[in-house]
N, C-alpha and C positions, 0 to 999 in steps of 0.2 A: 594477627591483626586482620580486619576485614576492610573497612574503609575509614581509617582514622585520619589520614592525611588529606587535607583539602587544598584547593588551589590557592586560597588566600595565604597559606603557609609556605608556598614555594617562593624561592628567591626572586625569580623573574617570571613574569606572565605576559602572554601575548594573546590577543583575541584573534582566532583564526577565521571564524565563520561569519563575522559581521561586517567585514569589509564590503563596501557597496559594490565594487567591481568583482564579479564572479562570486557573489555571496553563496551561491548554491553549491560551489565546488566541494565544500566540506560541511555543509549545513546539516543539522539534525532536524528533520521534518516530522511532525507529529500528526498522524491521521486521526481526525475526529469523525466518527460515524455518528452523524448529527442526531438521529432518532434514539441513540443509546448513550448519549453523553450526559445531558442534564436537562431536566424538565422544569420550565418556569411557570406553566399555567395549569398544572394538575390533571392533564389528560393522559398521563402515563407515557407520553412520547417526548423525547428530547426535541429541543427547538433552538432557534438562533439566540433568543434572549438567555436561554440556559447556558449555551456555549459562552456568550459574552460574560456572564457572571462568573464562570469558572476559568476564564483566561489567566487570572493570577496563578492558578495551579501550574499552568504550562510555563509561565514566565519563571516561576520558582524552580520548576523542573530543570530549566536551562535549555529548552529547545529554541531553534531559530525561526521556525515557520510552522504554520498550521495548515493542513490540507483538510478541507471540508468536503464530505461526500454530498451528493446532490440534494438540494433543498428547493428545487424548482417545482412548479405546478406539475403534478403527476397523479395518475390513478393508483400509484404505489403497487403495481403488479410485480415489480422487481425492486422493491426498496428505493424507489426514486430514480432508478436507472432506465425508466420508461418515461421520458420527458414529453409533456404536452405543451409546455410554453417555456422556452429557454430564457426569457427575460423577466419572469415573474416568480415570486416566492410562493410556494404552496402555503395556504392558510394553516396547514398542520404545523408549519415551522415558524410562522410569523408573516412579515410583509417586507417590502423592499427597504423600508426605513430601518428595520431590524438588521438587514444585511449591511446597509451603509454604516450603522452605528457599530456593528461588530468589527468591520474592517478598520474603522477609526480607532476603536478601543484597542485592537490588537497592535496597530502601529504605535499607539501611545506607550505600549509596554515593550516595544522593540521587537514585536513578532510580525513576520510577514504572513500573508494569507494567499493560499492557493485554493482554487475551486475546481470542482470536476466539470468537464464538458463531455457530452456523450454524442459523438458525431457518427457512429456507425448505424444507429437506428433511432427512431423516435418512438413515442407511445402511439398505440393505435387510436388514441383520442386526440392526437395532434391534428390541427386544422388541415394540414396537407393530406394526411391519410384519410380523414373523413371525406375530404373532397374526392380523393381517388376512389373510394368505395361508392360514393354517390354518383360518380360520372365515369362509368367503365370505359367509354371510348374517348375520354378526354386526355389532354396533355398532362393532367394531374398525376396519372399513373406512371409517367416517365420519371418522376422523382424517386420512385421505389423500383423494386424488381418484381414486376408482374410477368408471368409466363403462362402459356397454355400447358395443360398437362399432357402426359404421354398415355399411350394405350387407347383402347376403345373408349370413345366419348371423353377422352382426356381425364380419365378417372385416377391416373397415377401421377405422383409428383413429377415435376420437370426433370429432376435428377435424384441421385441417391444421397444427397447431403443430409446430415443429421444435426439437430439442434444440440448446442452445448448442454442444454437442460434436459435432453432426452427426447426421443421421438423424432419424426421428420422435421426438417428445417423449412417445410412448406405448409401453408394452410390454404384451403380452397375457399374462394368467395362464392356468394350465391349465384353470380353470373357465370361461374365455371372456371374462371382463371385462378391461378395460384400466386401467392406472394411469398417472398423469402423472408425468413426470420431466423438468424443464427442462434437466437436465444428464445425467449418465450413468444408465443403467437401475438401477444400484446406489444411486441417490440419489432415492428417491421423494419427491415434493413433499407437504408437510403441508397440511392443510385448516385454515386459521386461523379459519374460521367455527365450528369445533368448540370449545366452551369448555374442554375438557381440554387443548388445545394451548396456549392462553394461560396456563392455570394451571401447566402443566408448565414452561414457559420462565421464568415469574416465579420459580418455585422454583429453577431452574438458575442464574439470575442471582444470587439471594440466596446460593446455595451458594458461589459464587466470590467474591462481595463479602465474605462472612463470612470467607473465607480471607485476604482483604486486598488483592485486586486493585483497581486504580484506575480500571478501566473496561473497555469492550468495543468491539471492532471488529466490526460487525454485517455478516456476509457476506450478500450479495444482499438488502440492506435494502429494496430496491425491489420484491421479488418475492413477498412472502408472500400478497398478495391478487390474485385473478384476476377479470377482468371477468365480470359476471353472464352465465350461459349459455355461457361460454367460446366466443365466436364465432370462426369461421374468419378468417384474415388475408387469404387470397386471393392470396398470392404466396410465392415461395420465398426462399432465402438470407436467412432472417429474422435470423440472428445479425449480419448486416451492418447491420441497422436499429436495433440496440440503442444507445440514447443519441442517436439522430438522429430517430426517428419514434415516435409513440405506438404502443404494442403492448398487446394485451389481457391479456398475462401479466406485464407489468412496469409499475412506476410508476403503479399504480392509487391513487386517492385514499384508499381504505380502509387503506393501510399506515400512514397518519399517526395513526390512533387507536391502533395498536399502539405506535408510538414515543412517543406522549404518555403511555401507561401506563407505559412503561419509564422515561421521564424522571421521573415521580413516584416510581418505585421507587428510581432512582439518587439523587434528591434526599433520600430518607429516610435516607441514610447520610452520615456525616461524610466529609469528603474535601477537595474535592468529587470525586465519581466521574463519569466521562464516558462518553458513547456516541458512536461514530464510525460513520457510515453509509458502507458501500460501496454507493453508489446511482448508477445510470445513469439520466439523465433527458434528454429531448430538448432542453431549454434550460437556461441558467443560472438562469432564474427558477423553473423547476420544481424544480431541485436545491435552491434556497434554501428551499423549503418544508420540507425535512427538518431545517433548523436554525433554525426559528422558536423564539421564547423558551421555549415549552412542549414542544419536541420534543428532538432530539438536539443535541449540542454542536458536532459537526463532520460534514462530508461530504467525501469525496475529490473533488478537482477534476480529473476525468479529461480535461476539455477542455485543461487546461494540459499534461498528460502527452502528449496526442496532437498537440499543436501542432508544426508543422514548424519547421525552422531558418529562420525568416522573421520579420523584426522587425515587419512590419505585422500578421501573424497573431498574434504574441506580444502586441503592444500591445492588439489587439482583445480577446483572451482575458483579459488582465489587467484591462482596464477593465470588461468585462462581468462578470467574476467578482467584482470589488470592489463594483460597483454592486448586483449581485444580493444578495450577503450583507449589504451595508449596509442594504438595504431591510428586512431582518428583524433588524438589530442583531447579527449574528453575524460572527465573523472568517472570513476565507478560508483555505483550505488549499492547499498547493502540493506537487506530487509529480512526479517524473520517471520513476521505475521502480518495479516491484513484482514479485511472484512469478508474475504472469500475462502479462507483456509482455516483448518483446525489450528487453534493456538499452539505455539511451540512448546509450552509446558507439557501439554498432552502429547504432542508428536514425539517428544523426547522421552516418553515413558510414563508420564503422569506421576502424581504423588510427590514424595520428597525427592526421589531421583530425578523426575522430570523438572522440578523446580530448580534443583542444583544445576542441571545441565542448561536450563534456560538462562539462569543468571550468568553462567560461564559464557554461553553463546553471545549474550548481550555485550559482555566486555570484549570478546573477540571482535564482534562486529564494529563496536565503537572505536576499536584500535586500528582498524584497517583504513588505508588512505581512500578518501572520497566522502560521499554523503551517505547518511544513514536515515532510514525511515522507521519510526516507532508507531505501532498500532495501539490505540487507546486501551489502557488496562494492562499492557504488558509490563509497565513500570510498577504494577501492583502484583505481578506474578499470577495473574488470573489464569485458571485452567479453562479448557473447553467444557461447556455444559452439554453432556451427551445424553441426558435422560429426560429431555423435554417431552411432555405429552404430545402425541400427534395433533391433538385438537388445537394447540397453540402455535404450531409451526406455520411459518409464512413464506419460506423459501420456495420459489417456483420450481427449483430443481427437485425438491422433496415432493411437491404436489404432482409434478409430471412423471415422476418415476415410481409411483405407487408406494411411496414410503421407503424406498430403498436408499434415498440420499437425504439431504436436508442438513448436512453438517454446517452449513453457513449460519443457520440460526444459533448454533451453539457458541459461536464466537462473537455474537452480536448482543449478548445479554447486557442490559443497562448497567452502568458502572456503579460500584458502591463508594459513596463519599464519606459517610459517617453513620453512627448509630449501631444498635445491636440487632436489628431485624429489618427485613425489607420494608420500604424501598431504599434503606441505607442512604438517605439524604439525596437520592436522585431527583426527587420531587415530592409533592404533597400527596400523591395517590399511587395506587398500584401501577406496576410497569407493564409495558406492552408485551414483553416476554418475561416470564417469572424468574426472579433471582433466587439462587440457592439460599437456604436458611443458615448455612454455615460460613457465609462470606464476611461476617462482621470483622474477623481479624485481618481481612484483606483490604479493608477500606482505607481511603486516603488518611482519614483522621487517626485510625488505629496504627498505621505504619509511620506516620510523621513523628520524628524524634527518636525512633528506635534505630540505633546504628547498625543493627543486623537485618533490617527489613529490606525487601527488594526495592521499595520506593527510595529509601535513602541511598541504596547502592547506585541506582540510576542518577540521583541528584549529584552524588559525589563523582560519578564517572563523567557526567556532562560538564561539571565544573573543572575537573582535571583536563578534559578534552580541550577546553579553551586555553588552559594554562601551559600545557606541554606542547611545544611546536611540533614534535614528532608524532603527535596523535591526530589522526583525522586528515590533516591537510595533505592533499595529493602533491603539493609543490614543495614539501619540506625535505624531501629526499627519498631514496629508494627503500623498499622493503627487502630485507635480506634474511633468508632462512639460515638458521644455524643447525648443526647436527643435533639430533635429539632422539631419545629412545622411541621405540614403537608406541603409538598411542599418544604421543606428545607433540605439540607444535611449539616451536620456539623461533621467533623472528625479532629483528631489531629494526628500528628506524632512528634517525638522529636524536640522541639523548634519551632513548626509550627502548624498552624490550617488553615482549609479551610472551607468556607461557600459557599453554592450555593442556591440562592433563585430562584426557578423555577416559582414562582407565577407571575401574571401579575400586582401585586401591591406591593409597598414597605412594609417592615415588620420590626418592632422594636424588638430587643432582646438584651440580655446582651452581651457586647463587649467581644469577645474571647481573645483579645490581642491588639497588635499595628498593624494597617493596613499597609501593605507594597506594595500591588498591588491589583487593582480591575479592572474588565472589564467595570465598570461604576462608576460615582462619588458616594462616600460613605460619609455619615454624621455620626460623632461619637463625643461624649464628653468625651471619655475614659471609661465611665461606661456602656453606652448603644450605640447601633449602629442602624441606619436606613438603612437596606439592600435594595438597589434598586431592582426593578423587573428584572427578567431574567438576573441575574448577579452573578458573582463569585468573591470572595474576598479572598486574602491570608493575614494571620496574623502571625506576629512574637510573640512568647511567651517568 
């Protein structure tokens, strides 16, 4: 059997994720990369009206909330994460009325809406930065990090910090000063020690909360505060140190005062409204600081995303993640892919093996206590597109590294909805990034109704997740590991068990219970079970 049993056939059902109090604690939240989700106007780029038209797909999938990537006015130097106006919709994606209608339509379908906020940096086209460039000696520069250079004539950057996208983290202006940008030069970092910065972002949050959004995903939530004096790091390849070692430009203690102030703001609204940190920290314990009771509600668990296909490593990450968040009374989050990383079908080996492992990893993730994040297209089993021509790539990491990077474009290919050839129902015209010509079997239409498809696996998993109290909810009881052979994970929660066989061959063991869902066909006589390779199975106890 694969996924023959549905929640409607279970004797008792309980909805875990939709309780208004603490709805985020076990919610499944779906990331929409707006420009690649659905195109309504034929320009080849996804937009807000396209998202609104496809909301029924998300409701049928069974998610609880939608997270929208930036749709604000932007020159699009970094896919909208270079914001020029935080209170306006870029004409590329629609207008403010489209945003309002999308939020209302989502709420009518029982979906909450989370939007991105980008507080670490603005666009270089933002009015503040244009003012700073135009008036070198003015207070306007204090909103950013402008510094004199080092060496003769100030020709060297103020320190040795490197951009995450490659090259120095400093750019020199015509008047001789340098400004800090931890990402692209078009994304100057804000100085959060300036009171106007905090005031402005509190106003921005209120603007969108008043429009009705249910929360914010906070981009680079670990980056707004820099170490005093901005000291040198003393070594290169700094991007490889993010999330593994302390760095003077990330995860400074001062960011927590900002998040506490935002929590107070969020709590002043009915809802509840939530804050989600995109935060990289060297340890699980450091990450847990972002979700203390008076700070944010969630933080992305990138250690789980980066975990290899290895059961020992998986168990270690799961245990350490649960222990760290439990120490502050917060739920854990789980995520496998997003718009910045190679899709996990490809990370797990690609082809049939990568898809088998990706399906199994999805069931493992959705069985764990806490909240899960899905990235658009993973419910279709989409792989990374690694053979894009250089001429069509738009990732600034690719452009700044002379073609040595650019993996983010490959996970941002517009979705296939229906049809036998591109654009697969994405819109009426060609797509901004080209879709593979062999994606027809992966479309939503092609997979709908096929009980063995990845899409139907996700739909069944989310339906069961609502019906079995031991699935997802961090409050349903402890996760208990049971003895298992090498390469196998076996754990139980109240009324539920989960097995993951990471081996490349089937394995026989005692049946933990009654199988209710599996990522691959399972053979059992009620006493023993033959676990298929690279597969995960859920059991009712």
